[in-house]
N, CA, C and O of each residue as an XYZ file, in Angstrom:
340
protein
N     -10.357    -24.658     -1.666
C     -10.011    -23.987     -2.913
C      -8.998    -22.892     -2.581
O      -9.331    -21.954     -1.858
N      -7.794    -22.988     -3.082
C      -6.759    -21.984     -2.848
C      -6.171    -21.574     -4.183
O      -5.819    -22.423     -5.003
N      -6.064    -20.277     -4.400
C      -5.535    -19.772     -5.652
C      -4.837    -18.435     -5.421
O      -5.246    -17.673     -4.545
N      -3.780    -18.134     -6.203
C      -3.026    -16.895     -5.996
C      -3.824    -15.624     -6.269
O      -3.537    -14.590     -5.665
N      -4.807    -15.664     -7.151
C      -5.534    -14.449     -7.512
C      -6.940    -14.441     -6.923
O      -7.872    -13.942     -7.553
N      -7.096    -14.980     -5.739
C      -8.397    -15.132     -5.106
C      -8.926    -13.812     -4.556
O      -8.160    -12.987     -4.060
N     -10.248    -13.618     -4.648
C     -10.858    -12.449     -4.021
C     -10.741    -12.497     -2.493
O     -10.517    -11.467     -1.857
N     -10.893    -13.696     -1.901
C     -10.705    -13.850     -0.461
C      -9.229    -14.051     -0.179
O      -8.570    -14.854     -0.840
N      -8.710    -13.329      0.795
C      -7.370    -13.603      1.299
C      -7.503    -13.780      2.803
O      -8.046    -12.926      3.503
N      -6.997    -14.904      3.278
C      -7.020    -15.207      4.696
C      -5.585    -15.183      5.200
O      -4.773    -16.038      4.848
N      -5.286    -14.190      6.031
C      -3.967    -14.055      6.633
C      -3.973    -14.790      7.967
O      -4.868    -14.591      8.788
N      -2.974    -15.639      8.180
C      -2.926    -16.374      9.433
C      -1.574    -16.992      9.668
O      -0.573    -16.622      9.055
N      -1.575    -17.949     10.579
C      -0.363    -18.683     10.928
C      -0.686    -20.161     10.922
O      -1.800    -20.557     11.266
N       0.268    -20.972     10.539
C       0.055    -22.413     10.440
C      -0.291    -23.031     11.788
O      -1.041    -24.007     11.833
N       0.221    -22.504     12.865
C       0.014    -23.087     14.194
C      -1.161    -22.475     14.954
O      -1.375    -22.811     16.118
N      -1.915    -21.599     14.331
C      -2.981    -20.829     14.992
C      -4.325    -21.548     14.881
O      -4.839    -21.743     13.780
N      -4.889    -21.938     16.019
C      -6.178    -22.640     15.982
C      -7.313    -21.729     15.533
O      -8.252    -22.203     14.894
N      -7.256    -20.428     15.846
C      -8.288    -19.513     15.359
C      -8.237    -19.395     13.839
O      -9.270    -19.274     13.180
N      -7.023    -19.431     13.291
C      -6.854    -19.364     11.837
C      -7.479    -20.593     11.177
O      -8.182    -20.477     10.173
N      -7.218    -21.756     11.743
C      -7.797    -22.990     11.197
C      -9.314    -22.988     11.337
O     -10.017    -23.453     10.440
N      -9.825    -22.472     12.450
C     -11.277    -22.391     12.640
C     -11.913    -21.483     11.584
O     -12.944    -21.824     11.005
N     -11.288    -20.316     11.338
C     -11.847    -19.405     10.344
C     -11.779    -20.027      8.953
O     -12.720    -19.918      8.167
N     -10.686    -20.663      8.664
C     -10.518    -21.303      7.351
C     -11.585    -22.376      7.136
O     -12.180    -22.449      6.061
N     -11.829    -23.199      8.142
C     -12.828    -24.269      8.042
C     -14.237    -23.703      7.883
O     -15.047    -24.260      7.142
N     -14.535    -22.604      8.571
C     -15.856    -21.988      8.467
C     -16.053    -21.277      7.127
O     -17.168    -21.213      6.609
N     -14.970    -20.748      6.575
C     -15.042    -19.998      5.319
C     -15.192    -20.904      4.098
O     -15.905    -20.554      3.158
N     -14.539    -22.044      4.099
C     -14.501    -22.891      2.900
C     -15.880    -23.234      2.336
O     -16.053    -23.122      1.122
N     -16.875    -23.647      3.134
C     -18.178    -23.946      2.532
C     -18.865    -22.721      1.937
O     -19.560    -22.824      0.926
N     -18.670    -21.564      2.564
C     -19.265    -20.334      2.025
C     -18.610    -19.984      0.694
O     -19.297    -19.656     -0.273
N     -17.290    -20.052      0.644
C     -16.563    -19.744     -0.583
C     -16.966    -20.696     -1.708
O     -17.162    -20.270     -2.846
N     -17.086    -21.964     -1.392
C     -17.499    -22.939     -2.409
C     -18.909    -22.643     -2.912
O     -19.165    -22.690     -4.115
N     -19.825    -22.338     -1.987
C     -21.218    -22.068     -2.378
C     -21.307    -20.890     -3.342
O     -22.129    -20.896     -4.259
N     -20.466    -19.884     -3.139
C     -20.494    -18.695     -3.992
C     -19.492    -18.772     -5.141
O     -19.435    -17.864     -5.970
N     -18.704    -19.839     -5.201
C     -17.727    -19.992     -6.273
C     -16.595    -18.982     -6.195
O     -16.090    -18.522     -7.220
N     -16.202    -18.641     -4.983
C     -15.159    -17.637     -4.771
C     -13.918    -18.332     -4.213
O     -14.005    -19.107     -3.260
N     -12.792    -18.054     -4.800
C     -11.537    -18.676     -4.385
C     -10.992    -18.015     -3.121
O     -11.256    -16.846     -2.838
N     -10.223    -18.804     -2.373
C      -9.587    -18.333     -1.137
C      -8.081    -18.516     -1.261
O      -7.602    -19.578     -1.659
N      -7.348    -17.477     -0.917
C      -5.888    -17.568     -0.866
C      -5.465    -17.513      0.597
O      -5.814    -16.574      1.313
N      -4.727    -18.502      1.034
C      -4.191    -18.566      2.393
C      -2.794    -17.978      2.378
O      -1.967    -18.363      1.551
N      -2.523    -17.053      3.281
C      -1.175    -16.496      3.417
C      -0.727    -16.689      4.858
O      -1.329    -16.157      5.791
N       0.342    -17.461      5.018
C       0.954    -17.659      6.332
C       1.886    -16.483      6.572
O       2.915    -16.355      5.909
N       1.527    -15.625      7.517
C       2.315    -14.406      7.734
C       3.720    -14.703      8.239
O       4.612    -13.865      8.107
N       3.928    -15.881      8.816
C       5.263    -16.223      9.309
C       6.254    -16.495      8.183
O       7.454    -16.611      8.430
N       5.766    -16.597      6.960
C       6.647    -16.805      5.812
C       7.101    -15.490      5.175
O       7.844    -15.498      4.193
N       6.654    -14.366      5.732
C       6.998    -13.049      5.193
C       7.265    -12.113      6.371
O       6.348    -11.784      7.123
N       8.512    -11.688      6.530
C       8.887    -10.859      7.684
C       8.075     -9.570      7.775
O       7.722     -9.138      8.872
N       7.779     -8.958      6.640
C       7.004     -7.716      6.656
C       5.575     -7.969      7.142
O       5.045     -7.194      7.938
N       4.953     -9.047      6.666
C       3.597     -9.371      7.115
C       3.583     -9.734      8.591
O       2.682     -9.329      9.326
N       4.575    -10.494      9.025
C       4.643    -10.888     10.435
C       4.794     -9.656     11.319
O       4.157     -9.563     12.368
N       5.623     -8.722     10.907
C       5.815     -7.496     11.675
C       4.554     -6.639     11.677
O       4.246     -5.989     12.676
N       3.831     -6.635     10.573
C       2.624     -5.816     10.449
C       1.458     -6.397     11.259
O       0.801     -5.672     12.005
N       1.203     -7.696     11.114
C       0.030     -8.307     11.736
C       0.274     -8.829     13.147
O      -0.657     -8.864     13.952
N       1.491     -9.230     13.466
C       1.844     -9.776     14.776
C       0.808    -10.790     15.244
O       0.689    -11.855     14.637
N       0.064    -10.501     16.288
C      -0.932    -11.432     16.840
C      -2.357    -11.106     16.400
O      -3.308    -11.599     17.007
N      -2.524    -10.307     15.383
C      -3.851     -9.864     14.953
C      -4.548    -10.824     14.002
O      -5.568    -10.464     13.415
N      -4.038    -12.012     13.835
C      -4.607    -12.968     12.890
C      -5.531    -13.942     13.594
O      -5.413    -14.150     14.801
N      -6.446    -14.537     12.854
C      -6.632    -14.443     11.420
C      -7.366    -13.165     11.008
O      -8.151    -12.594     11.764
N      -7.079    -12.749      9.790
C      -7.767    -11.622      9.171
C      -8.237    -12.084      7.799
O      -7.466    -12.643      7.018
N      -9.509    -11.844      7.518
C     -10.083    -12.197      6.221
C     -10.402    -10.929      5.451
O     -11.053    -10.017      5.960
N      -9.921    -10.891      4.197
C     -10.261     -9.777      3.313
C     -10.994    -10.315      2.091
O     -10.819    -11.468      1.696
N     -11.806     -9.467      1.511
C     -12.475     -9.770      0.246
C     -12.235     -8.592     -0.668
O     -12.609     -7.464     -0.345
N     -11.614     -8.843     -1.810
C     -11.280     -7.786     -2.768
C     -10.506     -6.656     -2.086
O     -10.678     -5.486     -2.428
N      -9.651     -7.011     -1.119
C      -8.797     -6.044     -0.454
C      -9.387     -5.367      0.770
O      -8.665     -4.681      1.494
N     -10.678     -5.539      1.022
C     -11.317     -4.918      2.192
C     -11.404     -5.926      3.338
O     -11.838     -7.061      3.145
N     -10.988     -5.501      4.523
C     -11.056     -6.400      5.677
C     -12.505     -6.652      6.060
O     -13.294     -5.723      6.230
N     -12.838     -7.943      6.194
C     -14.191     -8.330      6.591
C     -14.264     -8.718      8.056
O     -15.192     -8.314      8.758
N     -13.303     -9.495      8.527
C     -13.348     -9.922      9.914
C     -11.971    -10.306     10.404
O     -11.049    -10.578      9.636
N     -11.877    -10.314     11.726
C     -10.622    -10.602     12.405
C     -10.927    -11.542     13.569
O     -11.930    -11.377     14.263
N     -10.075    -12.503     13.774
C     -10.138    -13.482     14.864
C     -11.190    -14.581     14.654
O     -10.871    -15.763     14.785
N     -12.408    -14.220     14.337
C     -13.471    -15.205     14.100
C     -14.252    -14.806     12.855
O     -14.398    -13.622     12.550
N     -14.751    -15.810     12.142
C     -15.535    -15.538     10.941
C     -16.875    -14.933     11.327
O     -17.609    -15.501     12.136
N     -17.191    -13.793     10.756
C     -18.506    -13.181     10.909
C     -19.280    -13.527      9.636
O     -19.201    -12.821      8.631
N     -20.026    -14.625      9.704
C     -20.702    -15.144      8.512
C     -21.662    -14.128      7.912
O     -21.770    -14.038      6.689
N     -22.358    -13.366      8.738
C     -23.301    -12.373      8.216
C     -22.579    -11.307      7.391
O     -23.049    -10.918      6.322
N     -21.451    -10.845      7.886
C     -20.664     -9.840      7.161
C     -20.117    -10.415      5.859
O     -20.153     -9.750      4.824
N     -19.617    -11.636      5.906
C     -19.064    -12.284      4.711
C     -20.159    -12.479      3.661
O     -19.957    -12.175      2.485
N     -21.308    -12.982      4.084
C     -22.410    -13.203      3.136
C     -22.901    -11.895      2.532
O     -23.173    -11.829      1.333
N     -23.018    -10.852      3.356
C     -23.444     -9.552      2.846
C     -22.455     -9.006      1.818
O     -22.859     -8.450      0.796
N     -21.160     -9.164      2.089
C     -20.143     -8.693      1.148
C     -20.190     -9.478     -0.157
O     -20.035     -8.905     -1.235
N     -20.400    -10.775     -0.063
C     -20.484    -11.590     -1.272
C     -21.718    -11.233     -2.090
O     -21.646    -11.163     -3.316
N     -22.828    -11.012     -1.439
C     -24.058    -10.638     -2.166
C     -23.912     -9.266     -2.811
O     -24.422     -9.038     -3.908
N     -23.224     -8.357     -2.143
C     -23.041     -6.996     -2.664
C     -22.145     -6.979     -3.893
O     -22.275     -6.085     -4.729
N     -21.244     -7.937     -4.026
C     -20.328     -7.919     -5.175
C     -20.892     -8.629     -6.393
O     -20.287     -8.606     -7.465
N     -22.054     -9.262     -6.232
C     -22.695     -9.921     -7.384
C     -23.262     -8.866     -8.326
O     -23.777     -7.839     -7.882
N     -23.163     -9.126     -9.639
C     -23.710     -8.151    -10.601
C     -25.232     -8.113    -10.582
O     -25.840     -7.347    -11.331
């Protein structure tokens, strides 16, 4: 599920195996909670590439960074539960 106005934003690179691993681990969680994911390839934006360099993947939820390099499922689940009404 990818959408421009998603609460989850995953910053990464198309050629990055850690980025693909995080994306694959995140998708079932996002689907279970009905939360959209937006993928941003930092190599398509010079400012993002300069800012993040080799620090990807980075996952944010509602603008707050949740994890970097590997998916921390406990942190992601806690953040999703906390945002429920």
